[in-house]
N, C-alpha and C positions, 0 to 999 in steps of 0.2 A: 596430508598433514595440515593443509590450509583450512579445510573444513573442520577438522578436529580443533585447531587453534581457535577458529571463530566460535565453535561451540563452547569451548572452555571460557572464552572471553565473555560471550553472551550470558552464560550461567553465572559467572562472577559478577557481572554488572547487575543482573537481576537480583542476586542475593544481597549485594550491597544496597541497592535501592530499596528493597523491601525492609531491610534493617533500618536504613536511614529514615524511611517514611514512618516507621512504627516506633522509633527509638524514644520518642516523647509521648507516645499514645498508649492507651490501655487497649490491647487487642480485643478484650471482652466488650469494651464500649463500641469499638468499630463493628464488631459482629452484631451487637444489638441494633445498630442502624440498618444492617443488612436484614436481620430477622424481622424488624418492625416496618420494613418498607411496604408500600402499597403494591402488592404483587399484580394487581390488575393493571396499574399504570406501567409497571416494569415489563409485564408481558406485552403491552402495547408498544413500548419502546423497543423491545427485542423484535417484534413483528416489523416495525418500521425499518430498523437497521438491516434486517434480513431482506426486506424488499429492495434494498440498495443493490443487491447482487444481480438481479435481473436488469437493473438500469446499467450496471457496468457491462453486462453482456450486450445490451443494445448499443452502447457507446462504442464497444470494441469493433463493431461492424465497419465503422468509418476508418479506423486505422488499418483494418485488414483489406479494405476495398481494393487497393492497388495490386495486392497479391491474389485476392480471391473476391471477385465482384459480388457474388451471392453467397456469402458464408451463412450457413444455417444457424438460426438462433439457438437451437438446442445443443449444438456442438459448442458454441461459444459459452453458453451458460454452464454446461458440464465442465468445461475447462476452467472457468472462473471459480466454480465451487471446489474443484480439485486443488487449484492454486492456493486459495485461502485456507483450505483444510491443511495443506502442506505447511503454510506459514505458521499454523497453530500447533502442529505436531512435530515438525522437523526443524533442525537448527540452520543457522547461516542464511536465513531469509530464502529458503529453497522454493518458496511459493511461486516466484516469477518464472523460474526455470521449469517447475512442475506444471504450471499453467500452459506454457508454450509447448512443452513436451506432450501433455495430454491432448492439446488441440492438434498437434501433428499426428497423433495416433488416430484421430477422427477424420481429418480432412487432408487433402493433398497440398499442405503447406509445411515447409521445413520448420524444425524447431528454431533455428536461428532467425528465420524470417518472422515467425510469430513473436519471438523474443524482441526483435527489433521494433515491432509495433508497440511493445510495452514501454520502450524507451520514450516514445512520443507521448504515450498515455501518462507516464509518470511526470513528464515535463508539464503537461497541461494540469495535472493534479497539483503540482507545485505552484503554478500560476494562480489557480483558483483558491488554494489554501491561503496564499498571501493576500489575495483579494478579500476573502472572508475576514482575515485578521485586520485588514485596514478598515473594513466596514464596522467591525466590533470596536476598534479603537476610536472611530469617529462618532460612535453612538453617544447621545447626550448622557446616558446613564453610566458610561464608563468611568470608574473611579479615577479622578485626576491624580497623576503622579504615582499611580500604584503599580506601574509596569516593573516587574522584577528584572534584575540584571541578567538572570539566566535566559529569560524570554527575549530580551533585547539581543543578546548574543546569538540566540537561536535564529531570530528573524534576520539578523545581519548575515549569519552564515548561510541560511537558506537562500537569501537574496543573491549573495555572491555565487553560490553554487548554480542557481538558476541562470544567472547572467553568463557564467562560463558555458553551461549546457546550451543556452540560446545561441551564443557565439559559435560554438562548434556546429550546431544544427544549421545555422545560417551559412557557414562556410561550406558544409556538405551539400546544402541545397543549391547554393549559387555556383559552386565549382565541384560537382560530384566526381568528374573524371580526374581533374587535377588533384583533388584531395586523396583519391584512391591511389594515384601514382605516387604521391608524397608519402602516404602511409606505407605503401609497398617498399619504397626505398628505405625509409627509416626502420621498418620492421626487419628487413633482411640484413640491414647493416648492424643492428643491435642484438638480434635474437637468433637462436638456432633455426635452421631452415624449416623444420617441421612446425615449430611454434609460430614462426613468422607467417608461414603459409596459412595456418589455421586462423590467425588474427586477421590477415588480409581478406580471407574468404568471409569471415564474420563481418568485417567492415563493409563488404559489398552488400551483405544482407541488411546491415544497418541503413545504408543508403537507400535500399529498396523500401525498408520500413518507413523511412522519412518521406517517402513519396506522398504520403497522405497529407503532408503539410504544404504541398505545392499548389493545392487548389482550395479556394474558399468554400467550394461546395462540400468538401469533406471536413475542412478545419472548423468552420463555423458551427455545424451541427455537433461535432465532437466537443467543442467548447461549451455549447449549450447543455449537452448531456453531462459534462463535467460539473457544471453549476448545479444541475439537478441532483447528481450523486452526492455532492458535499452538502447541499442544503438539506437533503433528506437525512443525511447522517447527523447534521446539527439538530434537526427536528427530533431525532431519536434521543440525542443527549438532553434536549430541553424537557421532553416528556419524562426522561429518567430523573432529571432534577426534582420534578414534582413528586415522583414516586418515593424519593428519599427526603421529602419535606424541604427541599431547597427552592426557595422562591426567588428567581432571578429572571431578567428579561431575556428574550431570544438572543440578543447580542452576546450575552454571556455564554450561550451554547456555541455560538460561532467562534468565540475566543477559545473556549475549552477544546472544541474540535480541532482548531488550527494548532493549538499548543500540543495536544496529544499527537497530532500528525507529525509535528516537528520532533517530538520526543521519541517516537517509535522509529525514527530514522537512525537512531543510535543502535549499534549492535546490541542484541538482546537475546534472551532465551526464547524458545518457541512460544508463540502466542503473545509476544510483547509483554511478558510478565515483568513487572517492575517499571519499565519505561512508560507504559500506558498509565499506570497509577501515579507515577511522578508527574507526568504532564497534566493529568486531571487535578491533582492537588495544587500544582503551581498556579493553574488558572483560577480555581475556586477559592483556595485559601489565601494565597499570596496576593492575588489581584482583587477578588471580590469579598474577602474577609469571611468566608464560610468557615465554620468550625472544622478543624482538621479531621476529627473523627467522623463527622457527617460527610465531608468530601471524600474521605477514604472509603466510607461505607458505600457511597455512590460508585466509586471507582471499582471496587471489588465486585459489587453486585451487578452493575451494568456490564462489566467486562465478562463475568462468568455467564450471564444471560446471553450475551451476543456470541460468546465462544461456542456454545453447544450446537445451535441449529446449523451453522455453516460447516462445522466440523463433521456432523453426521451426514449432511448432504454431500459433502466432498468425499467422504468414505464410501457412500452409496454409489456415487458416480464413478469413483475409481474402480470399484468392483465391477460395475457394468461395462466399463471400458476394458477391463482386464489388466489393471495396473496394481501392482503391489507396492508396499512402502519401500521395498528394496529398489523397485523400478524408479520411484520418484527420487530416492536418494541418488540414483545413478543418472538422473536427467541432466545434471551439470555436465557430465562427460558427453552426453548426447549433444548438448548445446555447443560444447567446445569443438565438436567435429565440424560444425558450421556448414559444410558443403553438402551434407547428406539430407535429402528430403524424406520425410515420412509420409508417403502417399497412401496410407491405408484408407480404404473406403468404409471402414467400420462405422456403424451408426449406433446411437444410443437408443435403446428401445423405449 
């Protein structure tokens, strides 16, 4: 029921946002901007954003290192592709669970441990996104006084969330045994025995995943690769701007990338439909004054272009691994079991 409720909520939000974005615009005019785009530049933008996925696979090595010192790149890349494909096709942000589950099918690392590494990854992503946002706001070409209230609320909310996550991570890192004892006591006091045991076991895997933050030799390279990931993504946005005749400085791409990243954190339909487009329009139209039809043309065109390659790659890898869409939908239940390792030695040809 939880996933169904999230699916309904995401679809409702997507439908509302698409209506809200187009309520004062002529869809034919928006489509004309997509149709008249420079498809050579758009293809280059899609190529650049697709090249981000190997970078994500390289970065993941540092988070997995405490659990698996020599994780194969092809297994990491296959799981990354499966995860982002699942985000595009399945509801309730199933991609994170699908990615962890796919990796556990390929390597002797449990789904829960792989998922725990993604908690650290998402934390670093949040730090870098806010850093890029600060760089964009500090740029001389940033329109003074143009920051919308929605973006301010989003930045404040993201900052508060990251502060809470950082505090929890620091407590777990500084006092892992005490934290686990406290979590065990609270869980068993408030929850049924079976659920409490599953949560405690999962917490143990979270602590294991956070081990990558205990050493600078792992954390610093991971942070550097995070910068590379999001800078490359911003470069793809910037190239996409020119494909749709939007001439703005690179700082605008940093802002748009950060705004979209904050927007897609809201529950949404598969593929971030609606939330992605709202974030792009907020940055381009409300901040930089780009015509709404042109901004939406970029949002729809770039989003569709970036959607196709990773979805096809993820479907191909899922087939090679032997995963069906039903398997990926059920990966949440696999993650919830927390204590069971998937030690399959299967390789991706």
